C-alpha positions as CSV (number, residue, x, y, z in Angstrom):
1,X,83.5,9.1,42.7
2,X,83.1,11.2,39.4
3,X,81.2,14.9,39.8
4,X,77.9,14.6,38.5
5,X,77.4,16.8,35.5
6,X,74.2,18.5,35.5
7,X,72.7,18.7,31.8
8,X,73.2,22.3,30.0
9,X,69.7,23.8,29.1
10,X,68.6,22.6,25.9
11,X,68.4,25.3,23.1
12,X,64.8,25.5,22.2
13,X,64.4,24.3,18.4
14,X,62.5,27.5,16.8
15,X,61.2,26.3,13.3
16,X,61.6,29.2,10.9
17,X,59.3,29.2,7.7
18,X,61.2,31.3,5.0
19,X,60.8,31.5,1.0
20,X,62.3,28.7,-1.2
21,X,65.8,30.9,-2.2
22,X,65.9,28.7,-5.3
23,X,62.2,29.9,-6.4
24,X,63.4,33.7,-5.8
25,X,64.6,36.2,-8.9
26,X,67.6,37.0,-6.5
27,X,68.6,33.7,-4.6
28,X,71.7,35.2,-3.2
29,X,69.5,37.8,-1.8
30,X,67.1,35.4,-0.7
31,X,69.8,33.4,1.3
32,X,71.3,36.1,3.0
33,X,67.5,37.6,4.1
34,X,66.9,33.9,5.4
35,X,70.2,33.8,7.2
36,X,69.0,37.2,9.4
37,X,66.2,35.2,11.2
38,X,68.6,32.1,12.0
39,X,71.0,34.7,13.2
40,X,68.4,36.5,15.5
41,X,67.8,33.1,16.9
42,X,71.1,32.2,17.4
43,X,71.8,35.2,19.2
44,X,69.3,34.7,21.8
45,X,70.1,31.1,22.4
46,X,67.9,29.0,20.4
47,X,68.5,26.4,17.8
48,X,67.0,27.5,14.6
49,X,65.5,24.9,12.0
50,X,65.0,26.8,8.9
51,X,61.9,25.1,6.4
52,X,61.3,26.1,3.0
53,X,58.2,24.9,0.6
54,X,60.9,22.4,-1.0
55,X,61.0,20.4,2.5
56,X,60.2,16.9,2.0
57,X,56.9,15.6,4.5
58,X,59.3,13.6,6.7
59,X,61.4,16.5,7.1
60,X,58.2,18.8,7.8
61,X,56.8,16.2,10.2
62,X,60.0,15.9,12.1
63,X,60.4,19.7,12.2
64,X,56.7,20.4,13.7
65,X,57.3,17.5,16.1
66,X,60.4,18.7,17.8
67,X,59.3,22.5,17.7
68,X,59.5,24.8,20.7
69,X,58.2,27.8,18.6
70,X,57.5,28.7,15.2
71,X,58.8,32.0,13.5
72,X,56.9,33.0,10.1
73,X,59.2,35.2,8.5
74,X,58.8,37.8,5.7
75,X,58.4,37.1,1.8
76,X,55.9,37.1,-0.9
77,X,52.2,37.9,-0.5
78,X,49.6,35.8,0.7
79,X,47.2,34.1,-1.9
80,X,44.3,36.4,-1.4
81,X,42.2,33.3,-2.3
82,X,43.1,32.1,1.7
83,X,41.0,34.9,2.8
84,X,37.9,34.6,0.3
85,X,39.0,37.6,-2.4
86,X,40.2,37.6,-5.7
87,X,43.7,39.1,-6.7
88,X,43.3,43.0,-6.6
89,X,46.8,44.3,-5.8
90,X,48.4,41.0,-4.6
91,X,51.6,40.6,-6.6
92,X,53.8,37.3,-6.2
93,X,52.3,34.5,-4.5
94,X,54.0,31.6,-3.5
95,X,51.0,28.7,-3.0
96,X,53.7,26.1,-1.8
97,X,54.8,28.4,0.8
98,X,51.4,29.1,1.9
99,X,50.6,25.3,2.2
100,X,54.1,25.0,4.4
101,X,52.8,27.8,6.8
102,X,49.3,26.8,7.1
103,X,50.4,23.3,7.9
104,X,53.3,24.5,10.6
105,X,50.6,26.8,11.8
106,X,48.2,24.2,12.7
107,X,50.7,22.3,14.3
108,X,52.0,25.5,16.4
109,X,48.4,25.9,17.8
110,X,47.6,22.6,18.3
111,X,51.0,22.0,20.5
112,X,50.7,25.5,21.9
113,X,54.1,26.8,21.3
114,X,54.9,30.4,21.2
115,X,54.3,31.8,17.3
116,X,56.4,35.1,16.1
117,X,55.5,36.5,13.0
118,X,57.6,39.1,11.1
119,X,56.0,41.1,8.3
120,X,54.6,38.6,5.7
121,X,54.3,36.8,9.3
122,X,52.3,39.1,10.9
123,X,49.9,39.0,7.9
124,X,50.1,35.3,7.8
125,X,48.7,35.3,11.6
126,X,46.0,37.4,10.6
127,X,44.8,35.3,7.5
128,X,45.5,32.1,9.2
129,X,43.1,33.3,12.5
130,X,40.8,34.0,10.0
131,X,41.2,37.9,8.9
132,X,41.8,39.7,5.8
133,X,44.3,41.8,4.4
134,X,44.3,45.1,2.2
135,X,46.2,43.9,-1.0
136,X,48.2,47.2,-1.8
137,X,49.0,50.2,0.2
138,X,50.9,52.9,-1.8
139,X,54.1,54.2,-0.4
140,X,54.8,51.9,2.0
141,X,57.4,49.6,0.3
142,X,60.8,51.7,-0.5
143,X,63.8,49.9,-1.9
144,X,64.1,46.3,-1.7
145,X,66.5,45.1,1.1
146,X,70.2,45.3,-0.6
147,X,68.9,47.8,-3.0
148,X,69.2,51.2,-1.3
149,X,68.1,52.5,1.8
150,X,65.3,51.2,3.6
151,X,61.8,53.3,4.0
152,X,61.1,54.0,7.5
153,X,58.1,55.2,9.5
154,X,56.9,55.8,13.3
155,X,55.2,53.1,14.9
156,X,52.9,53.8,17.9
157,X,52.8,50.7,20.2
158,X,49.8,50.2,23.1
159,X,50.9,51.0,26.2
160,X,50.0,47.9,28.6
161,X,50.4,45.4,25.5
162,X,53.1,42.6,25.5
163,X,54.9,44.5,22.6
164,X,54.9,47.7,24.4
165,X,56.4,46.3,27.5
166,X,59.1,44.9,25.6
167,X,60.0,47.4,22.6
168,X,58.3,50.7,24.2
169,X,55.5,53.0,22.9
170,X,57.2,55.1,20.3
171,X,59.7,53.8,17.6
172,X,61.0,54.4,14.0
173,X,60.6,51.1,11.9
174,X,61.7,49.7,8.7
175,X,59.0,49.4,6.2
176,X,59.2,46.7,3.3
177,X,55.6,45.9,3.0
178,X,52.8,46.8,0.3
179,X,50.0,45.1,1.8
180,X,48.3,46.0,5.1
181,X,45.8,45.3,7.8
182,X,43.4,48.1,8.8
183,X,41.2,47.6,12.0
184,X,38.4,46.0,9.7
185,X,40.8,43.4,8.6
186,X,42.0,41.9,12.1
187,X,40.8,38.4,12.8
188,X,38.7,37.8,15.7
189,X,40.8,36.5,18.6
190,X,43.7,39.0,18.0
191,X,44.2,42.6,19.4
192,X,46.2,45.6,17.8
193,X,48.8,46.6,19.7
194,X,50.8,48.9,17.3
195,X,49.7,51.2,14.7
196,X,51.3,53.3,11.6
197,X,50.1,55.9,9.4
198,X,49.7,55.2,5.8
199,X,47.9,56.4,2.5
200,X,45.1,54.1,3.3
201,X,44.7,55.2,6.9
202,X,46.0,53.9,9.9
203,X,47.5,50.3,9.5
204,X,47.8,47.6,12.3
205,X,51.3,47.1,12.6
206,X,51.6,44.8,15.7
207,X,49.1,42.1,17.0
208,X,49.0,39.5,19.7
209,X,46.6,37.0,21.2
210,X,43.4,38.7,23.1
211,X,42.9,37.2,26.2
212,X,44.6,36.4,29.7
213,X,46.0,32.8,28.8
214,X,49.6,34.0,28.8
215,X,49.9,32.7,25.3
216,X,52.9,34.3,23.2
217,X,51.6,35.0,19.9
218,X,52.9,38.3,18.5
219,X,53.1,39.7,14.8
220,X,55.1,42.7,13.9
221,X,55.0,44.4,10.2
222,X,58.4,45.5,10.2
223,X,61.5,43.6,9.9
224,X,63.4,43.7,13.6
225,X,65.9,40.8,11.8
226,X,67.4,43.7,9.5
227,X,69.4,45.1,12.3
228,X,70.9,48.0,10.4
229,X,67.6,49.8,10.3
230,X,65.8,48.5,13.5
231,X,65.9,50.3,17.0
232,X,67.9,47.7,19.4
233,X,64.8,47.6,21.8
234,X,63.4,45.2,19.3
235,X,66.1,42.3,20.5
236,X,64.2,42.3,23.5
237,X,61.2,40.7,21.4
238,X,63.6,38.1,19.9
239,X,64.9,37.6,23.6
240,X,61.1,36.8,25.1
241,X,60.3,34.7,22.2
242,X,63.1,32.4,23.0
243,X,62.4,32.7,26.4
């Protein structure tokens, strides 16, 4: 008789929505940025499915039907029309990406899968949940990735929050964004779990679902996939998401 082999645990399929490299000013840098998100998921045992706005209807449907989690990555500004405002500080917008992510968000919420948002992804979670954005914050951007040292700033994480339990309560994080979320911009159903100071006052730089249903919904404003400028503690955030 043979020995029964137990199936190895399946690697969870994580859909990662990213910028379409061919639509960017620097396609090669865009490809490198996209790869960092996939590498973070691979590092922690997930099977990344990278989707951009060029993906066909069938490809999207298949990805959303099989996803165990959704990672909303960094990129261009969300169209202010999504939160009922005219453009007053928003720069590059990519309506086709907004549409892809709205679809991905709906599928993820309908199927109750874990959701992690990074930078633009945090802002997308807030907007898709009914919140707004401050369209421009002076002095928060720094050099673009691959174009010089990162701007960094202190991050205060709320004790007792899911994020705080993973990464700690005081960190120095990278800052690649020129838009932000003030307390008044926060969507209903979300709670602020991390804060940073800015020229526009305190900004919400961490969010999670408000409630005790144990749902994994976390957004952070920094770019933890850019490990050269990120505290190692953020690996625990990726690990918890995949777990």
